[in-house]
Each structure stands twice: as structure tokens, then as C-alpha cells.
C-alpha positions as CSV (number, residue, x, y, z in Angstrom):
1,M,-3.6,23.6,8.2
2,Q,-4.2,19.9,8.6
3,P,-1.8,18.1,10.9
4,N,-2.0,14.8,9.0
5,L,-2.4,13.5,5.5
6,R,-5.9,12.3,4.8
7,G,-4.8,9.2,3.0
8,L,-5.9,7.6,-0.3
9,L,-9.0,5.9,1.2
10,N,-10.5,9.3,2.1
11,V,-10.3,10.7,-1.4
12,S,-13.7,11.2,-3.1
13,G,-14.1,9.8,-6.6
14,I,-12.1,6.6,-6.1
15,L,-13.5,3.4,-7.5
16,I,-15.0,0.9,-5.0
17,Q,-14.9,-2.8,-5.6
18,A,-16.9,-4.6,-2.8
19,R,-15.5,-8.0,-1.8
20,S,-18.9,-9.5,-1.1
21,T,-18.5,-13.3,-1.1
22,D,-15.4,-13.3,-3.3
23,G,-12.1,-14.5,-2.0
24,R,-9.4,-11.9,-1.4
25,A,-7.5,-12.7,-4.5
26,D,-10.6,-12.7,-6.7
27,A,-11.7,-9.3,-5.3
28,I,-8.3,-7.8,-6.0
29,L,-8.4,-9.0,-9.6
30,K,-11.9,-7.4,-10.0
31,A,-10.5,-4.2,-8.6
32,I,-7.6,-4.4,-11.1
33,T,-10.1,-4.9,-13.9
34,K,-12.3,-2.0,-12.7
35,C,-9.2,0.3,-12.7
36,R,-8.5,-0.7,-16.3
37,V,-12.1,-0.5,-17.6
38,N,-13.6,2.4,-15.6
39,G,-10.4,4.3,-14.7
40,D,-8.6,4.0,-18.0
41,A,-5.5,3.0,-15.9
42,E,-2.9,0.3,-15.8
43,P,-2.6,-0.5,-12.1
44,D,0.9,-1.3,-10.8
45,L,0.6,-1.6,-7.1
46,V,-1.5,-3.4,-4.5
47,I,-1.5,-2.3,-0.8
48,V,-2.8,-4.7,1.8
49,S,-2.6,-5.1,5.6
50,A,-0.2,-7.5,7.1
51,S,-3.0,-9.9,8.2
52,D,-4.5,-9.9,4.7
53,W,-1.1,-10.6,3.1
54,Q,-0.7,-13.5,5.4
55,T,-4.1,-14.9,4.5
56,L,-3.4,-14.5,0.8
57,A,0.0,-16.0,1.0
58,L,-1.3,-19.1,3.0
59,E,-4.2,-19.9,0.7
60,K,-4.0,-23.4,-0.8
61,D,-5.8,-25.5,-3.3
62,A,-7.4,-28.9,-2.7
63,N,-4.0,-30.6,-3.0
64,G,-2.4,-28.4,-0.4
65,N,-0.4,-26.4,-2.9
66,Y,-0.1,-22.7,-2.3
67,Y,-1.8,-20.5,-4.8
68,F,1.0,-18.0,-4.5
69,G,3.7,-20.5,-4.9
70,G,4.7,-21.1,-1.3
71,R,7.7,-19.9,0.6
72,S,10.3,-21.0,-2.0
73,T,9.0,-18.9,-4.9
74,A,9.2,-15.1,-5.6
75,A,5.4,-14.8,-5.5
76,G,5.2,-16.3,-2.0
77,A,8.3,-14.5,-0.7
78,I,8.4,-12.7,2.5
79,E,11.0,-10.3,1.0
80,P,8.9,-7.1,0.3
81,S,10.5,-6.4,-3.1
82,K,9.3,-9.8,-4.4
83,Q,5.7,-9.9,-3.1
84,R,3.2,-10.0,-6.0
85,V,-0.6,-10.4,-6.4
86,W,-1.8,-11.0,-10.0
87,G,1.7,-9.9,-11.2
88,L,1.5,-6.5,-9.4
89,R,3.9,-5.5,-6.7
90,C,2.2,-5.9,-3.3
91,V,3.1,-3.6,-0.4
92,V,2.2,-4.7,3.1
93,D,1.2,-1.7,5.2
94,V,0.6,-2.2,8.9
95,A,-1.6,1.0,8.8
96,A,-3.9,-0.4,6.1
97,P,-7.3,-1.5,7.4
98,T,-7.8,-5.3,7.5
99,G,-10.1,-6.4,4.8
100,T,-9.2,-3.6,2.4
101,A,-6.9,-3.8,-0.5
102,L,-5.9,-0.7,-2.4
103,V,-5.2,-1.2,-6.1
104,L,-3.7,1.8,-7.9
105,D,-1.9,3.2,-10.8
106,T,0.9,5.1,-9.1
107,S,1.0,7.7,-11.8
108,A,-2.3,8.9,-10.4
109,V,-0.8,10.1,-7.1
110,A,2.0,12.4,-6.2
111,L,3.6,13.8,-3.1
112,A,3.6,17.6,-3.2
113,V,6.3,19.3,-1.1
114,A,5.5,23.0,-0.4
115,D,8.8,24.0,1.3
116,D,12.2,22.6,1.8
117,V,12.5,19.8,4.3
118,T,14.1,21.1,7.5
119,V,16.2,18.7,9.5
120,S,17.9,19.5,12.8
121,W,19.6,17.3,15.4
122,A,21.1,17.6,18.8
123,E,22.5,15.6,21.7
124,T,20.2,16.2,24.7
125,G,19.8,14.6,28.1
126,T,21.4,11.1,28.0
127,D,22.0,11.0,24.3
128,F,25.8,11.2,24.7
129,T,25.9,8.3,27.2
130,T,23.5,6.2,25.2
131,N,25.2,6.9,21.9
132,S,22.0,8.5,20.5
133,V,21.1,11.7,18.6
134,T,17.7,13.4,18.7
135,V,16.5,14.3,15.2
136,R,13.6,16.4,14.1
137,A,12.5,16.7,10.5
138,E,9.7,19.1,9.3
139,A,8.1,19.7,6.0
140,R,4.9,21.0,4.5
141,I,3.7,18.2,2.2
142,G,0.4,17.1,0.7
143,L,-0.9,14.1,-1.1
144,A,-2.1,15.0,-4.6
145,V,-4.5,12.5,-6.2
146,L,-4.4,13.5,-9.9
147,R,-6.9,11.0,-11.1
148,P,-9.0,9.4,-8.3
149,E,-10.7,7.0,-10.8
150,R,-7.4,5.2,-11.1
151,L,-7.6,4.0,-7.5
152,S,-9.8,1.1,-6.3
153,P,-10.0,-0.2,-2.8
């Protein structure tokens, strides 16, 4: 039994796109292309760290215009449902390592649930006086990577 999920970056067989001297956005496009060509996939999601998203969103051209459209456009939006990189939905994950973007075809991964999820709650200690409830949820789950070649960090 493993207490934690290993995560997508620890799966063997995923495609690697080194950033090298490329800018962040260029490296992400190269990873998208690698998924399409080598993984026979159509990526639909990019996962980046909060600091990498900030760097991407603040990049400007020589005239001071934001590459991602600035704060008033959907591409440059802070609202998570509107964040895009190269047209793909971009999820900002505080647990993602800085300097690593994960490009993936979400049909290549699945969450496997072995048993029913068990949820229990109770009022303990000062919960009543603080208007709180203690909740515990337990489940046996796993991350199934069906086609690792459809992922590219």
C-alpha cells in the first residue's frame, strides 16, 4: 500500500521536452507538438506552477503589449476557467514544480477508485462553540496512466 499518489511526473514512458534556451511559451508549444507527433495525441490541458503562470502572463513584446492579451482579455485572465496557453486550458497548480509545464491529453489518464468513498463527521472539542464540524473522508484510489506517451512535461 502506498500512502500517496505518485503523480504524473513520476510515470515512466512520458515524453520529455527540455526547455533549453527556449522561452516558456515556446517550450510549451514544442511539448504540444511532441504529444501530437510522437504520442499520437491531441493535448487539451497544460499544468503550470503559479510562478510560471505569472511569468507567462506578464511577458510583453518590444512595444509593451502582453503576448497573452493582458488583464482585460480571456487569455490573460486571472479567472481559472479562462486561462489559456496556445489555445489549451491552463491549470495553475501550486504543487507543480517551478520551471516544469505538463502538457497532456486528459483521455490518457484516469482516476481509479477501488472502494466506495467513506465520509464521516462529528462535532468534537470546541466544534460546537466555533460553529465547525470535523470531517474525515477515506478512499482507495489510484492514478491510471493509460498512455504515458500522451504526456509531456
